[in-house]
C-alpha positions as CSV (number, residue, x, y, z in Angstrom):
1,M,29.2,35.8,-18.2
2,V,27.2,32.7,-19.5
3,F,29.2,30.6,-17.4
4,N,28.4,32.2,-14.2
5,Y,24.6,32.1,-15.1
6,L,25.1,28.2,-15.8
7,I,26.7,27.8,-12.2
8,V,24.1,29.9,-10.4
9,T,21.2,27.8,-12.2
10,L,22.9,24.5,-11.3
11,I,23.5,25.7,-7.5
12,I,19.4,26.6,-7.6
13,M,18.4,23.1,-9.1
14,I,20.6,21.1,-6.8
15,Q,19.5,23.0,-3.6
16,A,15.7,22.7,-5.1
17,C,15.7,18.9,-5.0
18,D,16.8,16.8,-2.4
19,P,18.3,13.6,-3.9
20,S,18.9,12.1,-0.5
21,D,15.0,11.7,-0.4
22,Y,15.1,9.0,-3.0
23,R,17.8,7.1,-1.0
24,D,15.9,7.4,2.3
25,P,12.2,8.1,1.4
26,R,10.4,9.9,4.1
27,N,7.1,8.4,3.9
28,K,6.7,4.7,5.2
29,C,3.8,3.0,4.2
30,E,2.1,-0.5,5.3
31,W,-1.0,-2.1,4.7
32,Y,-2.5,-4.5,7.2
33,V,-5.4,-7.1,6.8
34,T,-7.4,-8.2,10.0
35,N,-9.3,-11.3,10.0
36,L,-12.6,-10.5,12.0
37,T,-14.2,-14.0,10.9
38,K,-14.5,-16.9,12.8
39,D,-12.2,-19.1,10.6
40,S,-8.6,-19.2,9.4
41,L,-8.2,-17.7,5.9
42,L,-5.7,-18.0,3.2
43,I,-4.8,-14.8,1.4
44,K,-3.3,-14.6,-1.9
45,T,-2.1,-11.5,-3.6
46,T,-0.4,-10.4,-6.7
47,F,1.1,-7.2,-5.5
48,S,2.7,-8.2,-2.4
49,S,6.2,-9.9,-1.8
50,Y,4.0,-12.1,0.6
51,E,2.3,-14.1,-2.2
52,S,0.0,-16.0,0.2
53,V,-0.6,-16.1,3.9
54,I,-2.5,-17.8,6.5
55,L,-4.4,-15.5,8.5
56,V,-6.0,-16.8,11.7
57,Q,-9.1,-15.7,13.6
58,D,-8.5,-12.3,15.3
59,T,-5.1,-11.6,14.0
60,T,-3.7,-8.8,11.8
61,I,-0.9,-9.4,9.4
62,L,1.4,-7.2,7.2
63,I,0.6,-7.7,3.5
64,D,2.7,-5.1,1.8
65,N,5.1,-2.1,2.5
66,T,6.9,0.5,0.7
67,A,8.4,4.1,1.2
68,F,7.9,7.0,-1.0
69,P,9.9,10.4,-1.4
70,K,8.5,13.3,0.7
71,H,7.0,15.0,-2.4
72,D,4.9,12.1,-3.6
73,N,1.9,13.2,-1.7
74,G,-1.3,11.5,-2.9
75,I,0.1,8.2,-4.0
76,F,0.6,6.4,-0.7
77,F,-2.5,4.1,-0.9
78,Q,-1.8,3.5,-4.6
79,G,1.4,2.1,-3.6
80,I,-0.4,-1.3,-2.9
81,Y,-0.8,-1.6,-6.7
82,N,2.1,-2.6,-8.8
83,F,1.8,0.2,-11.1
84,N,1.8,-1.9,-14.3
85,T,-0.6,-3.5,-16.8
86,I,-1.5,-6.6,-14.6
87,D,-4.7,-6.3,-13.1
88,D,-3.8,-6.9,-9.3
89,S,-6.0,-9.2,-7.3
90,V,-6.8,-10.5,-3.4
91,V,-8.1,-13.9,-3.3
92,V,-9.4,-14.9,0.0
93,C,-9.8,-19.0,0.4
94,N,-10.6,-21.1,3.3
95,I,-7.9,-23.2,4.6
96,K,-8.8,-25.9,2.2
97,G,-8.1,-23.7,-0.7
98,D,-11.8,-23.2,-1.7
99,E,-12.1,-19.5,-3.0
100,L,-14.5,-17.4,-0.9
101,I,-14.1,-13.9,-2.7
102,V,-11.9,-12.4,-5.4
103,W,-11.1,-8.5,-5.4
104,K,-9.6,-7.0,-8.5
105,E,-7.9,-3.7,-8.7
106,S,-9.9,-2.9,-11.8
107,Q,-13.3,-3.3,-9.9
108,R,-12.1,-1.0,-7.0
109,N,-15.1,1.4,-7.7
110,D,-17.7,-1.3,-8.3
111,P,-20.6,-1.5,-5.9
112,G,-20.0,-3.2,-2.4
113,K,-16.8,-3.5,-0.2
114,Q,-13.7,-3.6,-2.6
115,F,-10.5,-4.4,-1.4
116,F,-8.6,-1.8,-3.6
117,N,-10.7,1.2,-2.6
118,E,-9.2,3.3,0.0
119,K,-12.7,4.2,1.5
120,Y,-12.8,0.6,3.0
121,W,-9.6,1.0,4.8
122,Q,-8.8,2.6,8.1
123,K,-5.9,5.1,7.9
124,R,-3.5,6.1,10.6
125,E,-0.7,8.6,9.9
126,W,1.9,10.0,12.2
127,E,5.2,11.5,12.3
128,D,8.5,10.2,14.1
129,G,11.6,12.3,13.6
130,R,11.9,13.0,9.9
131,Y,9.6,10.2,8.6
132,T,5.8,10.2,8.2
133,Y,4.3,6.7,8.7
134,H,1.1,5.7,6.8
135,E,-0.6,2.9,7.9
136,W,-3.7,1.2,6.4
137,T,-5.7,-1.7,8.0
138,F,-8.6,-3.7,6.0
139,E,-11.0,-5.7,8.0
140,L,-12.2,-8.9,6.7
141,L,-15.6,-9.5,8.1
142,A,-17.9,-12.6,7.7
143,E,-20.2,-10.8,5.5
144,D,-17.4,-9.8,3.1
145,L,-17.1,-13.5,2.3
């Protein structure tokens, strides 16, 4: 009798979760930066696999991407952080390497435009088949630097 309850409980638990969602996450997330200044810029990050990139005038580049299981609603923008103890940062430099601005994750709620604050990003979300795509774009303006 106890064995039957155990079997029924296991079947319910297996049906309640979708382990394939972890192997094939349904929420694809991408973060882009657009350079709307008149200069080419060097961008250095601590969170991205692209540790530094050159961003020429009037172009947009992918700076990070990831995917989350479908039930992890609400953490998509935070995926740009490493989720560890490091204070993630973005450093924008001119082509010579001179620092123009540094944004730190720990300062995301400070006054002024902050790279790590979602309200300064443009978000686009759409579904295609079984996937939901989340795309954020941060615009670098001359007054930011």
